[in-house]
C-alpha positions in Angstrom: -180.3 101.8 116.9 -178.1 105.1 115.6 -174.4 105.5 117.0 -175.2 107.7 119.6 -177.0 104.9 121.7 -173.7 103.2 121.6 -172.4 106.1 123.2 -174.4 106.2 126.1 -173.7 102.5 126.6 -170.1 103.5 127.1 -170.4 106.3 129.0 -172.7 104.5 131.6 -169.8 101.9 131.6 -167.1 103.9 132.3 -168.7 106.2 134.8 -171.1 103.9 136.2 -174.3 105.2 137.8 -173.2 108.9 137.9 -176.8 110.2 137.9 -176.7 109.0 141.3 -173.6 110.9 142.9 -175.4 113.7 140.9 -178.4 113.9 143.6 -176.8 112.3 146.7 -176.0 115.2 149.7 -172.5 114.2 149.1 -171.3 118.6 148.8 -168.5 117.5 146.2 -170.6 115.0 143.9 -173.9 117.1 144.1 -175.0 118.7 140.8 -177.6 121.3 141.2 -177.6 121.9 137.6 -179.0 118.2 137.2 -181.3 118.2 140.4 -183.0 121.5 139.1 -183.7 120.0 135.9 -185.3 116.9 137.3 -187.2 119.1 139.9 -188.8 121.3 137.0 -189.9 118.2 135.4 -191.6 116.9 138.0 -193.3 120.5 138.9 -194.5 120.6 135.3 -196.0 117.5 135.7 -198.1 118.1 139.1 -198.9 121.5 137.4 -200.6 119.5 134.4 -202.3 116.2 137.0 -202.1 117.2 140.1 -201.3 114.7 142.8 -198.9 111.9 141.0 -199.9 109.3 143.2 -201.4 106.4 141.7 -200.6 108.2 137.8 -198.8 105.3 135.4 -195.8 107.7 133.8 -193.2 106.2 131.8 -190.0 107.6 131.5 -188.4 107.2 128.2 -184.6 107.0 127.4 -184.4 106.4 131.9 -181.0 106.0 131.7 -179.9 104.7 135.2 -183.1 105.6 136.9 -182.9 108.4 138.6 -185.9 110.4 137.5 -187.7 107.6 137.7 -186.8 107.1 141.0 -187.9 110.7 142.1 -191.2 110.0 140.2 -191.7 107.0 141.7 -191.1 108.8 145.2 -194.4 110.5 144.6 -196.1 107.7 144.6 -197.0 107.4 140.5 -197.0 103.8 139.0 -193.6 104.3 136.7 -191.6 102.1 134.0 -188.9 102.9 132.7 -187.1 102.4 129.4 -183.9 103.1 128.1 -181.4 101.6 125.6 -178.2 100.9 127.6 -178.5 97.4 129.1 -175.7 98.4 131.5 -177.5 101.6 133.0 -180.9 99.6 133.2 -179.2 97.2 135.4 -178.1 100.3 137.4 -181.4 101.5 138.2 -183.1 98.1 138.9 -180.2 98.0 141.6 -180.4 101.3 142.9 -184.3 102.1 143.2 -185.1 98.3 144.0 -186.9 99.5 147.1 -189.6 101.3 144.9 -191.7 99.0 142.2 -190.6 100.8 139.2 -191.0 98.8 136.0 -187.2 99.3 134.1 -187.0 97.7 130.4 -184.1 97.8 128.1 -185.6 98.7 124.9 -185.6 101.4 122.3 -187.2 104.9 122.0 -188.4 104.0 118.3 -190.2 100.9 119.3 -192.0 101.4 122.9 -193.0 98.4 124.2 -196.2 99.1 125.6 -199.8 98.9 124.4 -201.9 102.0 122.6 -202.8 104.5 125.4 -201.2 103.1 128.7 -199.9 106.1 130.3 -201.4 109.2 132.0 -198.2 110.7 131.2 -194.8 110.3 129.6 -191.3 111.9 130.5 -188.2 112.5 128.7 -185.5 114.0 129.9 -182.7 115.1 127.7 -182.8 112.2 125.1 -184.2 113.9 122.1 -180.7 115.2 121.5 -179.2 111.7 121.4 -181.5 110.4 118.6 -181.3 110.6 114.6 -185.0 109.5 114.5 -187.2 112.0 115.9 -190.3 111.5 114.2 -190.4 108.1 115.0 -189.7 108.6 118.8 -192.3 111.4 118.9 -194.8 109.3 117.3 -194.3 106.6 119.8 -194.6 109.1 122.9 -197.8 110.2 121.5 -199.2 106.3 120.8 -198.5 105.1 124.2 -199.6 108.4 126.3 -203.7 108.4 126.6 -205.8 110.6 125.0 -205.5 113.8 127.3 -202.2 112.7 129.1 -199.5 115.0 129.5 -196.1 114.6 128.2 -192.7 116.6 129.2 -189.9 116.5 127.4 -186.5 118.7 128.1 -183.7 119.4 125.7 -180.7 121.7 126.0 -180.8 125.0 123.8 -178.6 125.5 121.2 -176.6 128.3 121.4 -173.0 127.2 119.1 -173.3 126.2 115.6 -171.9 122.4 116.6 -173.2 120.9 119.7 -170.6 121.0 122.6 -171.4 117.3 124.1 -170.1 114.9 121.5 -172.8 112.6 122.4 -175.7 115.1 120.9 -176.5 114.2 117.7 -178.7 117.9 117.1 -179.7 120.6 119.5 -182.3 123.4 118.7 -183.0 126.9 118.6 -186.0 127.6 120.6 -188.1 128.4 117.7 -186.7 125.5 115.7 -187.7 122.8 118.9 -191.3 124.4 118.8 -191.6 123.1 115.5 -190.3 119.7 116.1 -192.6 119.3 118.7 -195.8 121.0 116.9 -195.1 118.9 113.8 -196.3 115.8 116.2 -198.5 117.5 118.7 -201.5 120.2 118.8 -201.4 121.4 121.9 -197.8 122.5 123.3 -196.4 124.8 126.1 -192.7 125.6 126.2 -190.7 127.1 128.7 -187.2 127.9 129.5 -184.6 127.5 132.6 -181.0 127.5 134.0 -179.5 130.6 133.1 -176.6 130.4 131.0 -174.9 133.0 133.3 -174.9 130.5 136.3 -174.1 127.5 134.1 -171.3 129.2 132.9 -170.0 129.7 136.4 -170.3 126.4 137.6 -168.4 125.3 134.5 -165.4 127.8 135.0 -161.9 126.7 135.9 -160.7 129.9 137.0 -161.0 129.3 141.1 -161.1 124.9 140.2 -164.6 123.8 139.4 -164.9 121.7 142.6 -165.2 124.9 144.5 -168.0 126.4 142.3 -170.0 123.4 142.7 -169.1 123.8 146.4 -170.7 126.7 146.8 -174.2 125.8 144.5 -174.3 122.7 146.4 -174.4 124.2 149.9 -176.8 126.8 148.4 -178.9 123.9 146.9 -179.9 123.0 150.1 -181.9 126.4 150.9 -182.8 126.9 147.6 -181.5 125.6 143.9 -180.7 128.6 141.9 -181.9 126.1 138.6 -185.2 125.3 140.3 -188.0 127.2 138.3 -188.9 129.1 135.3 -188.5 132.6 136.5 -185.1 134.6 136.4 -183.4 137.9 135.3 -181.2 136.7 132.7 -182.4 136.6 129.2 -180.1 133.4 128.0 -181.1 129.9 129.3 -179.9 126.5 128.9 -182.8 124.2 128.9 -186.1 124.3 127.2 -189.1 122.0 127.9 -192.1 120.9 126.2 -195.1 120.7 128.1 -197.8 118.9 125.7 -201.3 117.8 126.4 -201.9 114.6 124.0 -205.0 115.4 121.9 -205.8 112.3 119.8 
């Protein structure tokens, strides 16, 4: 695969299973931004297919397995695939109490039969890939007719992606065109206020203390949950797809 996947490999090698820290109750390591993204994906799935109990769901680009784990806790039969072998080992170790089928493999050649899953999720993966059409085609292939696909990616707001690991980002209309080129029935949503995100990223009073305030509030209400806010600019966009074959 492309070089961006090697960078993912290095990230997990140097940082470990860091997504698990981000969903923890540790007030200094918890990440309300990431938690909101995961919660939104799960809620979008529930809105489309109802209870996840017993549903067969694939997580493409599962990383260290956190989102797969959260979906499996809803009773779904989850498979996760990711390029990084180190991340897959983390995923297996961290979620060993649940029966999740983690595989190391390519998003361009999913090791599953046609029409294998009721739903497919892929959270902040597409922006790391060189060959987006093949990735989307593979998701379409393994998802059942009438199934649901949820894909998330950052909204482009700088000419060059701020994250050096991102191959490409899209403005909302561009993202709609990319997804609609493969899928016929699509909805698009946005979340995560850019204003709040910038506050968390600010260094004026120390990033740790901003995060601490948001983390405490998140036990009552995570400001990054949901899709309704009063701010004009958001950070994340979601494609919610009904597969029609």
